[in-house]
C-alpha positions in Angstrom: 141.5 -23.8 156.7 140.1 -26.9 155.2 141.0 -30.4 156.4 144.1 -31.7 154.6 144.3 -35.2 156.0 147.8 -34.9 157.3 149.4 -36.0 154.1 153.2 -36.3 153.5 154.8 -35.6 150.2 158.5 -35.9 149.4 160.2 -34.2 146.4 163.2 -36.2 145.1 165.8 -36.1 142.4 169.6 -35.8 141.8 171.4 -32.5 142.7 170.3 -29.9 140.2 167.0 -31.5 139.5 165.0 -28.7 141.2 163.8 -30.3 144.4 164.2 -27.2 146.5 162.5 -25.0 144.0 159.6 -27.4 143.6 159.2 -28.0 147.3 158.7 -24.3 147.8 156.4 -24.1 144.8 154.3 -27.0 145.9 154.0 -25.6 149.4 152.8 -22.3 147.9 150.3 -24.1 145.6 148.9 -26.1 148.6 148.5 -22.9 150.7 146.6 -21.2 147.9 144.2 -24.1 147.9 143.6 -23.6 151.6 145.8 -26.3 153.2 148.0 -25.8 156.2 151.5 -26.8 155.1 154.6 -27.7 156.9 157.6 -27.3 154.6 160.8 -29.1 155.6 163.9 -30.8 154.2 166.5 -33.5 154.7 169.1 -33.4 156.2 166.8 -31.7 158.7 167.4 -28.5 160.7 168.0 -30.4 163.9 171.3 -31.1 165.6 172.0 -34.3 163.7 171.0 -32.7 160.4 173.3 -29.7 161.0 176.2 -32.1 161.8 175.5 -33.9 158.5 175.6 -30.6 156.6 178.9 -29.7 158.2 180.4 -33.1 157.3 179.2 -32.9 153.7 181.1 -29.6 153.2 184.0 -30.1 150.8 186.5 -28.7 153.3 185.4 -31.0 156.1 187.3 -34.0 157.2 186.1 -37.1 155.3 183.6 -39.3 157.1 183.2 -43.0 156.8 180.4 -43.7 154.4 178.7 -46.2 156.8 178.9 -43.7 159.6 177.3 -41.0 157.3 174.5 -43.4 156.4 173.8 -44.0 160.0 173.7 -40.3 160.7 171.2 -39.8 157.9 169.0 -42.6 159.4 169.2 -41.1 162.9 168.4 -37.7 161.6 165.4 -39.1 159.7 164.0 -40.7 162.9 164.4 -37.3 164.7 162.9 -35.5 161.8 159.9 -37.9 161.8 159.4 -37.7 165.6 159.9 -33.9 166.0 158.6 -32.4 162.8 156.8 -34.8 160.4 154.5 -36.7 162.7 153.5 -33.7 164.9 152.7 -31.7 161.7 150.6 -34.5 160.3 148.7 -34.9 163.6 147.8 -31.2 163.3 146.4 -31.9 159.9 149.2 -30.3 157.9 150.3 -31.4 154.5 154.1 -32.0 155.0 156.2 -31.3 152.0 159.9 -32.4 152.3 162.8 -31.5 150.1 164.2 -35.1 150.0 163.5 -38.1 152.2 164.4 -41.8 152.3 164.7 -42.2 148.6 167.7 -39.8 148.7 169.5 -42.0 151.3 168.9 -45.1 149.2 170.6 -43.4 146.2 173.4 -41.4 147.8 174.3 -43.6 150.7 174.4 -46.7 148.4 177.2 -45.1 146.4 179.5 -46.6 149.0 177.2 -48.9 151.1 175.1 -51.9 150.3 171.6 -50.8 149.2 169.9 -53.5 151.3 171.8 -52.4 154.4 170.9 -48.8 153.8 167.2 -49.9 153.5 167.5 -52.0 156.7 168.9 -49.1 158.8 165.9 -47.0 157.7 163.3 -49.7 158.2 161.5 -47.6 160.9 161.0 -44.6 158.5 157.4 -44.7 157.1 156.8 -44.2 153.4 155.3 -40.8 152.5 151.9 -40.7 150.9 153.6 -39.7 147.7 157.1 -39.3 146.2 157.5 -36.9 143.3 160.7 -37.8 141.5 162.1 -35.1 139.1 163.9 -37.0 136.4 166.7 -34.9 134.9 169.7 -36.2 132.9 172.9 -36.0 135.0 174.5 -33.7 132.4 171.6 -31.2 132.6 171.6 -31.3 136.4 175.3 -30.9 136.6 175.2 -27.9 134.3 172.6 -26.3 136.6 174.7 -26.8 139.7 177.7 -25.3 137.9 175.7 -22.3 136.8 174.4 -21.8 140.4 178.0 -21.9 141.6 179.1 -19.4 139.0 176.3 -17.1 140.2 177.7 -17.2 143.7 175.4 -19.8 145.2 176.8 -22.1 147.9 177.6 -25.4 146.2 179.8 -27.2 148.6 178.6 -30.7 149.1 180.6 -33.8 148.1 178.1 -35.2 145.5 178.3 -32.6 142.8 180.8 -34.3 140.3 179.3 -35.3 137.0 180.3 -39.0 137.1 179.0 -39.2 140.7 175.7 -37.7 139.5 175.4 -40.3 136.8 175.9 -43.1 139.4 173.4 -41.5 141.7 170.8 -41.4 138.9 171.3 -45.1 138.3 171.0 -45.8 142.0 167.8 -43.8 142.2 166.4 -46.0 139.5 167.5 -49.1 141.4 165.9 -47.9 144.6 162.6 -47.0 142.9 162.5 -50.4 141.2 162.5 -52.1 144.6 158.7 -51.5 144.8 158.7 -51.1 148.6 158.7 -47.3 149.0 155.1 -46.4 148.3 153.7 -44.4 145.4 156.4 -42.7 143.3 155.3 -40.4 140.4 158.1 -39.6 137.9 158.0 -36.2 136.2 160.2 -34.6 133.6 162.3 -32.1 135.5 163.8 -30.6 132.3 160.6 -28.7 131.6 160.4 -25.0 132.6 159.9 -24.8 136.4 156.3 -23.4 136.1 155.3 -26.3 134.0 156.8 -28.8 136.5 155.0 -27.0 139.3 151.7 -27.3 137.3 152.2 -31.0 136.8 153.0 -31.6 140.5 149.8 -29.7 141.3 147.8 -31.8 138.9 149.2 -35.0 140.5 148.2 -33.7 144.0 144.8 -32.6 142.9 144.1 -36.1 141.5 144.8 -37.3 145.0 142.4 -35.0 146.7 144.6 -32.1 147.6 
């Protein structure tokens, strides 16, 4: 296993942009190149992350948006302390399906963006964000197709107009310029082409 430098990469985009698929594909690509990889996601698999997933379910009792934003921030700190930092210390490349950029977009639907950034001030920037840009209409159609095929699509953020708002909020968050390196790729391309482009981006950065 060659030295990977303990890098941290986050894959981002609106629901239906392909973040989960590309997180798995990137992890596979990195392993093929000899890296030890820790694949993860947000919300995390920890206790707070599981609570968030329960409260995001469409049948769950509504939760105050500020309380939800604080839960995400708390889950992120736990995620960093118990998964991300230990894996990086072991020399792993950490690949996360979503990270801070998602909070800045989704939680600022109902909360002030500067406040959401402030409650996440202790979360370090990843070495690289890969943002999969997909029009809201395309992403929404993908989510609907998955639901029709029987996939569990149960979170509160899957309405088309909400996705349009989230896409705009992602742009606002990225334009802040305080989140580290963000590479924007065309997420409407065939999945294997997107994976190849992500691999090229990573190879250019020594992975």
